[in-house]
N, C-alpha and C positions, 0 to 999 in steps of 0.2 A: 598407325595411320595418322595423317596430318589433319588439321583442322583448319577450315576456311571460313571467313566471315562473308556472307552474300551481300551485294549492294542492295539498299533499299532507298529509292530516290526520296530525297527530303529529309531523310533521318540520319543515315549512316555517313555523314560527312566527316571532316577531320575532327570536329569538336567531339562528336560521339565516339569516334574511334580512339582518340587520345585520352578520353575520360575512361573509357573501357579498359584500356591498357594500364592506365595509372592505378585504377582502384583493383581491377579483378585479374590483371594479366589478360592475355588474349590469344588470338588463333595464331596459326603459322603465317597465315596470309590474308590480307584484307583486300577487297575489292571495292574501288570508288563506284558511286552511282554514276550512270552513263553520261557521256558528253557526245555531241554530234558535230561532224564537220559540215559546212555549208560554204556558199560562194563568198568570197571576201571575209573569211572567217576572222573575227576578232574574239580572242580569249577574253572573257568579261572578268571584272574585279572579283565576282563570286567564285569563278572557275579558277583564277589565280590562287586564291586562298586555299582551295581543296588540293591543288597541285603543287604548290611550292614546298621545296624540301623541308624548310624550316618547320611547317606544319604537319611533316611526316617523319620526324626523325625516329621515332621509336616504333614505327608501324610499316611493315612492308606492304605499301599499299599499291594496287595495279590499276592504272587507269581503264576503264570500260568504254568502248567506243560503240555507237549505235548508228548504223548506216549501211547502205549498199551501194555507195559512191566509192570506188576503188581509189579514184585520184584523190578525193577528199580523204580518205582514210590515210593514203600514205603521205600526204602533205601534213595532215594533223599529227601523225605519229612521228614524222621527222622533226616537226617543230617541238613536240613535247620531249623529244630525245636531246634536241640541241639546247633548249632553253632550259629544261628541268632534269635531264639526265635519265629520263625513263628508257629502259630497254626491253620491257615486257608489257604487252597489251592483250586485253580481253575483248572479244567481239561478242556483242549482246545479239543472239537469235533466240531470246527467250522471254523477252517482256511480252505479256499478254494483254496489256493496256489497250483498250479499243481505238484510242487516238494514235497509238503507235502502229498497231497492225493494220489500221485503214490506209497507212502510207506505205504498206509493204515493207515495214521495218520490224524489228524484233521477232517474235514468233510468226509475224505475218510474211516475213522471208520464207519460211519453210514451205508456203503454198506454192512456191515457184522455184522448182529445183533447177531450171536452166538458169536463172538469176543467181541462185545460191552458188552453183558450181562456177559460174562465170566470175563472179566477185571474188571467190575464193582463189580461183586460177590467178587472177591480176594482182591481188594483193600478196599472195605467197611467193610469186615469182619476182616481185619487187622488194618485198620486205627483208631487212637484214636484223629484225627483232624477233624475240620469242613470242609467238602468237598463241593463245588459247581461245577457246570458243565455249559460251555458256549457251545451251540449246534446250528447248522443248523437244519432244518427241514427234511432232506434227503441229499443224494448226487445227484441223477439223477431225482427223482419225488416227488412231495410233499406229494403224498399218502403214501410214506414211513413213514411218521411221526406217524401214529396211532401205528404201531409197536414199534418204537423208544420210543415214549412217554410210552408205556406199560412198557418198561424195566426201564425207570427212575423211573416209580412209585413204583417199587419194593424196592427202597432204600430211605433212610430218608436224603436228600440232604440239605445243608445249603440255597442254592437257585439253580434255574433252569434258566439259562438266555438262551433266545431263540431270535435268529435271524432268522425270518420266511422268508428266502430264501433257495433253494437249493445249494448244493455246486457248481454245474455247473454254476449257474447263476452269481457266484461271487458277484458283486455289481450292477448288471444290472437289469433293470426291477423294478417293484414294489413289496414290501414286500407282502407275501401272508397273508393278515389279517385274512382271513377266517380260516386259519390253526392256526394263534395265538389265535383266539377266541375258537377254539377247545382245545388248551392247557389250556386257562383260565376255561373252563368248566370241564376239565377232569384231569388236573395235581393234584397230591396228595402233590406236593412241592410247595412252594412259588415260584413267577415267577418275571424275570426282563426281560423288553422288550429292544431289540436292534434292531436298523435298521432306517435309514433315520430321525432320529430326530436331525436336524441340526440348528433349530432356536427355539425361544421362542414361536413362533406361532405354530409351528409344535407339540411342546410338549404340548401346551394348547388344541390343536385340539386332540392329542391322549387322553389326560385326560379327555376330555368332553364324549369320547366314552365309558368311564366307563368300562374298562376291569377288571373283577373280578379276585381276587387272585394275582394281580400285585403289588409288593411293590416298585419298583424302575424302573428308565428309564436309560439305559447305553447309553452313547453319546462318538463317536469316531471322525469320519470325521468331524462332525459339530464343534467339539472344535478346530480341526485344521484349519478350515475356520474363526472360530471367537472364540479367546480364552477367551472372556468374557460371552460366552453363558451359563455357569452355574450360574453366578452372575445375568444374566438378566433373566433367568427363576425364580430365587429367588426374583425377583422384583427390582433388582439394575439396575444401568445404563449400556449401552453399553461401549465399550472401548474408550478411548481418545487417541489422538495422542501421547500424553506425555507418556501414559501408555504402548502403544504398542512400543514405543521406549525403555522403561525401560525394558520390557519383553524380546525383542529381544537381547538388549544388555547384559542381565544376561545370556541367552543361548549362545550367541556367545562367551563371555568372558570365560564361564565355559567350552565350547568345546575346545577353545584356549589352556587352561590349562590342559585339559584331552588328547588332541591328540598331535602327533608329526608332525609339518608342517601344511600348509594352506589348502592343498586341502582337507582332511576329514572334516575340519571345514567348508569349503565352500560348500562342498556337502550336509551337514546336514543342513546348513541355506537355502540352495535352495530347499530341500525337504520340509522344512516348508512352503516356499513361492509357492511351487507348488500346495498347498491348499489355502492358505490364499490370494495369489495374485489374482487368478480367482474370489474369493468371493468378494474382493474388487472392481474389475473391474465389476462384475455384479451389484454391488450396485451404481456404477456410481461414485465412490469416487477417484479414480486414473486413470490415462492414462495407457492403457495397453502397451504402449511402455517401461514404466518403469520396468513393471515386467519382460518383455523379456530382458532388460537390465540385470537385477539381474540374470536371468537364464544363460545369456550368459557370465557373468563376470568370470575372470580368475584368478583374485588376490583379497584378502580380501580389499585391498585399494579400488579397483573398486566397489566392493559390498558395501562398506560403503557409498560410494558416491551415489550410486543408491537408498540404503535404505534410506538416508537423504532426497532425493528428494521425496520419497513416502510418508514418514512421514510428510513433509512440505505440501503435498496436502490434506491430511486427515482433515476433519473439525471436 
């Protein structure tokens, strides 16, 4: 079974993806955090850095598009193809963020099946690219999924990536595996599972359940907690202290070159530690006070001291 990296806005950009690949190896496919088309679209310098081939040489990275505007989608994908060579795109019908949902995008699109079908009709009839979809199973109720899946079944998608929670649940509670089983039994498209696979043991437990029609597992938060998780699933070792140090140093130095000033670099590193720190504490590998010190640090010089102390504690 293949392994995919889930997109997480603000974290899994090209700097994180390249550091992950260099130090730990990586998944079979990477998905970029979403971009959105809008009128008189100008691709920003920040987006160019994410998209340009020289920043994605070692990683098969797929642009993800967040929109219900079929014209905007077609124009943007044509531009990304002509300027950067992309031939595969992912549509985001899964983001549960309140600001996204309130605009009827991401998981919010699922509440309007007429809009969902009209949008897919228009882009699938025009598109000459490989198109995959990342979806929740509904916005308010898991019973919405039957009608949603019937719509997806009308199209020849590259893959259907299913996170079996409703949008309202965000990341709370357990995934609705009964609904994912329904997708396995009824989907006409190949499936990718996404949701709560954050360790090798969780992956192996999922695989033993033998979900048919599933070709890959997508991992997001589990990768942020343990950047070696893809290697571990493939039979390799967990991270060493030296590897973790190298990984964090590559990211920090790249952010330092990319940003102006210390503050945005510090914010980015703290965001990584907001996932990795609690995971290390749960394993009993580090003193919780060290993570608190990192989160409270106000300068990169302070941050480096606390990071060094944490690395020293990891066995």
